[in-house]
Short mmCIF file of the C-alpha atoms (twelve columns), coordinates in Angstrom:
data_MODEL
# 
_entry.id   MODEL 
# 
loop_
_atom_site.group_PDB 
_atom_site.id 
_atom_site.type_symbol 
_atom_site.label_atom_id 
_atom_site.label_alt_id 
_atom_site.label_comp_id 
_atom_site.label_asym_id 
_atom_site.label_seq_id 
_atom_site.Cartn_x 
_atom_site.Cartn_y 
_atom_site.Cartn_z 
_atom_site.pdbx_PDB_model_num 
ATOM 1   C CA . UNK A 1   104.937 100.926 144.646 1 
ATOM 2   C CA . UNK A 2   107.725 103.056 143.435 1 
ATOM 3   C CA . UNK A 3   111.393 102.522 144.407 1 
ATOM 4   C CA . UNK A 4   111.502 105.369 146.972 1 
ATOM 5   C CA . UNK A 5   108.495 103.948 148.673 1 
ATOM 6   C CA . UNK A 6   109.910 100.540 148.687 1 
ATOM 7   C CA . UNK A 7   113.180 101.727 150.039 1 
ATOM 8   C CA . UNK A 8   111.488 103.685 153.007 1 
ATOM 9   C CA . UNK A 9   109.509 100.770 153.717 1 
ATOM 10  C CA . UNK A 10  112.365 98.442  153.715 1 
ATOM 11  C CA . UNK A 11  114.322 100.799 156.163 1 
ATOM 12  C CA . UNK A 12  111.419 101.714 158.630 1 
ATOM 13  C CA . UNK A 13  111.212 97.844  158.986 1 
ATOM 14  C CA . UNK A 14  114.606 97.373  159.584 1 
ATOM 15  C CA . UNK A 15  115.406 95.335  156.157 1 
ATOM 16  C CA . UNK A 16  118.516 96.884  155.110 1 
ATOM 17  C CA . UNK A 17  119.374 93.895  152.879 1 
ATOM 18  C CA . UNK A 18  116.026 94.032  151.134 1 
ATOM 19  C CA . UNK A 19  116.624 97.736  150.594 1 
ATOM 20  C CA . UNK A 20  120.103 97.261  149.140 1 
ATOM 21  C CA . UNK A 21  118.511 94.435  146.913 1 
ATOM 22  C CA . UNK A 22  115.913 96.730  145.742 1 
ATOM 23  C CA . UNK A 23  118.507 99.270  144.607 1 
ATOM 24  C CA . UNK A 24  120.724 96.316  143.022 1 
ATOM 25  C CA . UNK A 25  118.030 95.414  140.912 1 
ATOM 26  C CA . UNK A 26  118.847 97.367  137.833 1 
ATOM 27  C CA . UNK A 27  115.581 97.357  136.373 1 
ATOM 28  C CA . UNK A 28  113.999 99.321  138.932 1 
ATOM 29  C CA . UNK A 29  116.758 102.070 138.782 1 
ATOM 30  C CA . UNK A 30  116.072 102.400 135.090 1 
ATOM 31  C CA . UNK A 31  112.309 102.571 135.821 1 
ATOM 32  C CA . UNK A 32  112.741 105.513 138.180 1 
ATOM 33  C CA . UNK A 33  113.357 109.048 137.265 1 
ATOM 34  C CA . UNK A 34  116.776 110.973 138.090 1 
ATOM 35  C CA . UNK A 35  115.025 112.785 140.510 1 
ATOM 36  C CA . UNK A 36  113.564 109.786 142.315 1 
ATOM 37  C CA . UNK A 37  116.519 108.090 142.183 1 
ATOM 38  C CA . UNK A 38  118.521 111.197 143.965 1 
ATOM 39  C CA . UNK A 39  115.829 111.055 146.642 1 
ATOM 40  C CA . UNK A 40  116.317 107.331 147.131 1 
ATOM 41  C CA . UNK A 41  119.990 107.926 147.417 1 
ATOM 42  C CA . UNK A 42  119.414 110.777 150.158 1 
ATOM 43  C CA . UNK A 43  117.025 108.225 151.970 1 
ATOM 44  C CA . UNK A 44  119.684 105.472 152.135 1 
ATOM 45  C CA . UNK A 45  122.121 108.103 153.096 1 
ATOM 46  C CA . UNK A 46  119.757 109.017 156.108 1 
ATOM 47  C CA . UNK A 47  119.691 105.442 157.242 1 
ATOM 48  C CA . UNK A 48  123.459 105.149 156.971 1 
ATOM 49  C CA . UNK A 49  123.473 102.849 153.959 1 
ATOM 50  C CA . UNK A 50  126.180 103.908 151.871 1 
ATOM 51  C CA . UNK A 51  126.311 100.893 149.895 1 
ATOM 52  C CA . UNK A 52  122.575 101.597 148.355 1 
ATOM 53  C CA . UNK A 53  123.281 105.287 148.115 1 
ATOM 54  C CA . UNK A 54  126.530 104.832 146.086 1 
ATOM 55  C CA . UNK A 55  124.649 102.560 143.844 1 
ATOM 56  C CA . UNK A 56  122.137 105.251 143.094 1 
ATOM 57  C CA . UNK A 57  124.588 107.815 142.630 1 
ATOM 58  C CA . UNK A 58  126.705 105.541 140.304 1 
ATOM 59  C CA . UNK A 59  123.566 104.721 138.038 1 
ATOM 60  C CA . UNK A 60  123.003 108.580 137.811 1 
ATOM 61  C CA . UNK A 61  126.719 109.330 137.000 1 
ATOM 62  C CA . UNK A 62  126.448 106.486 134.285 1 
ATOM 63  C CA . UNK A 63  123.416 107.883 132.731 1 
ATOM 64  C CA . UNK A 64  124.418 111.574 133.154 1 
ATOM 65  C CA . UNK A 65  128.178 111.612 132.782 1 
ATOM 66  C CA . UNK A 66  128.418 115.261 132.542 1 
ATOM 67  C CA . UNK A 67  126.243 116.473 135.406 1 
ATOM 68  C CA . UNK A 68  128.845 117.345 138.106 1 
ATOM 69  C CA . UNK A 69  126.298 117.589 140.787 1 
ATOM 70  C CA . UNK A 70  125.878 113.745 140.509 1 
ATOM 71  C CA . UNK A 71  129.514 113.062 140.361 1 
ATOM 72  C CA . UNK A 72  129.863 115.361 143.679 1 
ATOM 73  C CA . UNK A 73  127.041 113.650 145.448 1 
ATOM 74  C CA . UNK A 74  128.776 110.443 144.716 1 
ATOM 75  C CA . UNK A 75  132.090 111.543 145.861 1 
ATOM 76  C CA . UNK A 76  130.546 112.979 149.058 1 
ATOM 77  C CA . UNK A 77  128.950 109.521 149.588 1 
ATOM 78  C CA . UNK A 78  132.404 107.633 149.094 1 
ATOM 79  C CA . UNK A 79  134.077 110.057 151.118 1 
ATOM 80  C CA . UNK A 80  131.363 109.257 154.087 1 
ATOM 81  C CA . UNK A 81  131.902 105.566 153.358 1 
ATOM 82  C CA . UNK A 82  135.823 106.236 154.032 1 
ATOM 83  C CA . UNK A 83  136.843 105.411 150.245 1 
ATOM 84  C CA . UNK A 84  138.853 108.267 149.802 1 
ATOM 85  C CA . UNK A 85  140.577 106.861 146.352 1 
ATOM 86  C CA . UNK A 86  137.316 106.473 144.581 1 
ATOM 87  C CA . UNK A 87  135.869 109.854 145.719 1 
ATOM 88  C CA . UNK A 88  138.841 111.672 144.593 1 
ATOM 89  C CA . UNK A 89  138.933 109.631 141.100 1 
ATOM 90  C CA . UNK A 90  135.511 111.109 140.796 1 
ATOM 91  C CA . UNK A 91  136.341 114.608 141.724 1 
ATOM 92  C CA . UNK A 92  139.226 114.516 139.534 1 
ATOM 93  C CA . UNK A 93  137.101 113.294 136.646 1 
ATOM 94  C CA . UNK A 94  134.657 116.491 137.309 1 
ATOM 95  C CA . UNK A 95  137.435 118.621 137.389 1 
ATOM 96  C CA . UNK A 96  138.696 117.216 133.935 1 
ATOM 97  C CA . UNK A 97  135.170 118.194 132.637 1 
ATOM 98  C CA . UNK A 98  135.109 121.516 134.201 1 
ATOM 99  C CA . UNK A 99  138.453 122.783 135.998 1 
ATOM 100 C CA . UNK A 100 136.656 125.682 137.394 1 
ATOM 101 C CA . UNK A 101 134.133 123.496 139.392 1 
ATOM 102 C CA . UNK A 102 134.215 125.015 142.971 1 
ATOM 103 C CA . UNK A 103 132.248 122.218 144.570 1 
ATOM 104 C CA . UNK A 104 134.950 119.828 143.574 1 
ATOM 105 C CA . UNK A 105 137.567 121.759 144.722 1 
ATOM 106 C CA . UNK A 106 135.872 122.005 148.128 1 
ATOM 107 C CA . UNK A 107 135.136 118.292 148.251 1 
ATOM 108 C CA . UNK A 108 138.718 117.482 147.358 1 
ATOM 109 C CA . UNK A 109 140.286 119.862 149.993 1 
ATOM 110 C CA . UNK A 110 137.541 118.023 152.680 1 
ATOM 111 C CA . UNK A 111 139.047 114.757 151.677 1 
ATOM 112 C CA . UNK A 112 142.486 115.951 152.036 1 
ATOM 113 C CA . UNK A 113 142.129 117.392 155.378 1 
ATOM 114 C CA . UNK A 114 140.104 114.217 156.461 1 
ATOM 115 C CA . UNK A 115 143.004 112.124 155.378 1 
ATOM 116 C CA . UNK A 116 145.077 114.204 157.665 1 
ATOM 117 C CA . UNK A 117 142.690 113.506 160.458 1 
ATOM 118 C CA . UNK A 118 142.216 117.298 160.751 1 
ATOM 119 C CA . UNK A 119 139.433 118.056 163.747 1 
ATOM 120 C CA . UNK A 120 138.294 121.196 162.497 1 
ATOM 121 C CA . UNK A 121 137.141 119.631 158.907 1 
ATOM 122 C CA . UNK A 122 135.448 116.844 160.714 1 
ATOM 123 C CA . UNK A 123 133.593 119.753 162.747 1 
ATOM 124 C CA . UNK A 124 132.902 121.427 159.105 1 
ATOM 125 C CA . UNK A 125 131.823 118.123 157.614 1 
ATOM 126 C CA . UNK A 126 129.611 117.149 160.456 1 
ATOM 127 C CA . UNK A 127 127.749 120.416 160.163 1 
ATOM 128 C CA . UNK A 128 127.190 120.068 156.448 1 
ATOM 129 C CA . UNK A 129 125.866 116.620 156.979 1 
ATOM 130 C CA . UNK A 130 123.400 117.623 159.609 1 
# 
Protein backbone atom coordinates (compact mmCIF):
# COMPACT_ATOMS: atom_id res chain seq x y z
CA UNK A 1 0.00 0.00 0.00
CA UNK A 2 1.38 3.42 -0.94
CA UNK A 3 1.88 6.17 1.62
CA UNK A 4 -1.01 8.10 0.08
CA UNK A 5 -3.37 5.11 0.35
CA UNK A 6 -2.21 4.53 3.93
CA UNK A 7 -2.94 8.13 4.90
CA UNK A 8 -6.35 8.13 3.28
CA UNK A 9 -7.28 4.91 5.06
CA UNK A 10 -6.15 6.22 8.45
CA UNK A 11 -7.98 9.52 8.04
CA UNK A 12 -11.17 7.86 6.80
CA UNK A 13 -11.05 5.59 9.86
CA UNK A 14 -10.43 8.60 12.13
CA UNK A 15 -6.93 7.41 13.06
CA UNK A 16 -5.08 10.73 12.98
CA UNK A 17 -2.26 9.46 15.22
CA UNK A 18 -1.60 6.52 12.91
CA UNK A 19 -1.63 8.84 9.91
CA UNK A 20 0.96 11.07 11.61
CA UNK A 21 3.05 8.03 12.47
CA UNK A 22 3.00 6.92 8.83
CA UNK A 23 4.35 10.33 7.81
CA UNK A 24 6.84 10.41 10.69
CA UNK A 25 8.30 7.15 9.40
CA UNK A 26 11.13 8.59 7.35
CA UNK A 27 11.49 5.46 5.24
CA UNK A 28 7.93 5.85 3.92
CA UNK A 29 8.69 9.41 2.80
CA UNK A 30 11.98 8.35 1.21
CA UNK A 31 10.22 5.64 -0.81
CA UNK A 32 7.52 8.01 -2.08
CA UNK A 33 7.90 10.31 -5.07
CA UNK A 34 7.78 14.07 -4.61
CA UNK A 35 4.39 14.14 -6.34
CA UNK A 36 3.00 11.51 -3.96
CA UNK A 37 4.35 13.36 -0.91
CA UNK A 38 2.74 16.56 -2.16
CA UNK A 39 -0.58 14.73 -2.52
CA UNK A 40 -0.15 13.29 0.99
CA UNK A 41 0.32 16.81 2.35
CA UNK A 42 -2.83 17.94 0.56
CA UNK A 43 -4.79 15.03 2.04
CA UNK A 44 -3.44 15.83 5.52
CA UNK A 45 -4.49 19.48 5.11
CA UNK A 46 -7.92 18.37 3.94
CA UNK A 47 -8.31 16.54 7.26
CA UNK A 48 -6.93 19.59 9.13
CA UNK A 49 -3.80 17.69 10.15
CA UNK A 50 -1.22 20.43 9.82
CA UNK A 51 1.45 18.42 11.66
CA UNK A 52 1.45 15.68 9.02
CA UNK A 53 1.25 18.24 6.20
CA UNK A 54 4.20 20.17 7.65
CA UNK A 55 6.25 16.97 7.88
CA UNK A 56 5.54 16.21 4.21
CA UNK A 57 6.43 19.71 3.04
CA UNK A 58 9.55 19.84 5.23
CA UNK A 59 10.70 16.61 3.61
CA UNK A 60 10.13 18.09 0.15
CA UNK A 61 11.98 21.31 1.05
CA UNK A 62 14.90 19.31 2.48
CA UNK A 63 15.21 17.27 -0.72
CA UNK A 64 14.38 20.08 -3.16
CA UNK A 65 15.76 23.21 -1.45
CA UNK A 66 15.60 25.37 -4.57
CA UNK A 67 11.97 24.55 -5.37
CA UNK A 68 10.23 27.71 -4.16
CA UNK A 69 6.80 26.20 -4.69
CA UNK A 70 7.50 23.64 -1.95
CA UNK A 71 8.78 26.39 0.36
CA UNK A 72 5.61 28.38 -0.23
CA UNK A 73 3.38 25.36 0.36
CA UNK A 74 5.21 24.77 3.64
CA UNK A 75 4.86 28.45 4.56
CA UNK A 76 1.14 28.39 3.75
CA UNK A 77 0.69 25.33 5.96
CA UNK A 78 2.69 26.91 8.77
CA UNK A 79 0.50 30.01 8.47
CA UNK A 80 -2.68 27.95 8.62
CA UNK A 81 -1.28 26.25 11.73
CA UNK A 82 -0.66 29.68 13.29
CA UNK A 83 3.14 29.47 13.20
CA UNK A 84 3.71 32.84 11.57
CA UNK A 85 7.40 33.13 12.54
CA UNK A 86 8.35 29.83 10.92
CA UNK A 87 6.28 30.72 7.84
CA UNK A 88 8.03 34.07 7.52
CA UNK A 89 11.42 32.36 7.83
CA UNK A 90 10.57 30.00 4.96
CA UNK A 91 9.34 32.87 2.81
CA UNK A 92 12.42 34.98 3.56
CA UNK A 93 14.57 32.01 2.55
CA UNK A 94 12.57 31.71 -0.68
CA UNK A 95 13.08 35.40 -1.38
CA UNK A 96 16.81 35.08 -0.66
CA UNK A 97 16.89 32.47 -3.43
CA UNK A 98 14.74 34.53 -5.81
CA UNK A 99 14.05 38.13 -4.82
CA UNK A 100 11.35 38.49 -7.47
CA UNK A 101 9.21 35.53 -6.39
CA UNK A 102 5.74 37.08 -6.31
CA UNK A 103 4.00 34.21 -4.47
CA UNK A 104 6.44 34.59 -1.58
CA UNK A 105 5.68 38.31 -1.34
CA UNK A 106 1.95 37.58 -1.53
CA UNK A 107 2.18 35.00 1.27
CA UNK A 108 4.22 37.41 3.40
CA UNK A 109 1.52 40.03 2.94
CA UNK A 110 -1.13 37.51 4.05
CA UNK A 111 0.85 36.78 7.20
CA UNK A 112 1.35 40.46 7.94
CA UNK A 113 -2.35 41.14 7.61
CA UNK A 114 -3.32 38.01 9.56
CA UNK A 115 -1.05 39.13 12.37
CA UNK A 116 -2.88 42.44 12.31
CA UNK A 117 -6.13 40.44 12.44
CA UNK A 118 -7.44 42.07 9.28
CA UNK A 119 -10.94 40.64 8.55
CA UNK A 120 -10.62 41.39 4.82
CA UNK A 121 -7.50 39.28 4.46
CA UNK A 122 -9.10 36.46 6.45
CA UNK A 123 -11.97 36.47 3.94
CA UNK A 124 -9.49 36.25 1.03
CA UNK A 125 -7.55 33.52 2.80
CA UNK A 126 -10.76 31.56 3.40
CA UNK A 127 -11.61 31.81 -0.30
CA UNK A 128 -8.16 30.57 -1.30
CA UNK A 129 -8.44 27.60 1.03
CA UNK A 130 -11.88 26.59 -0.25
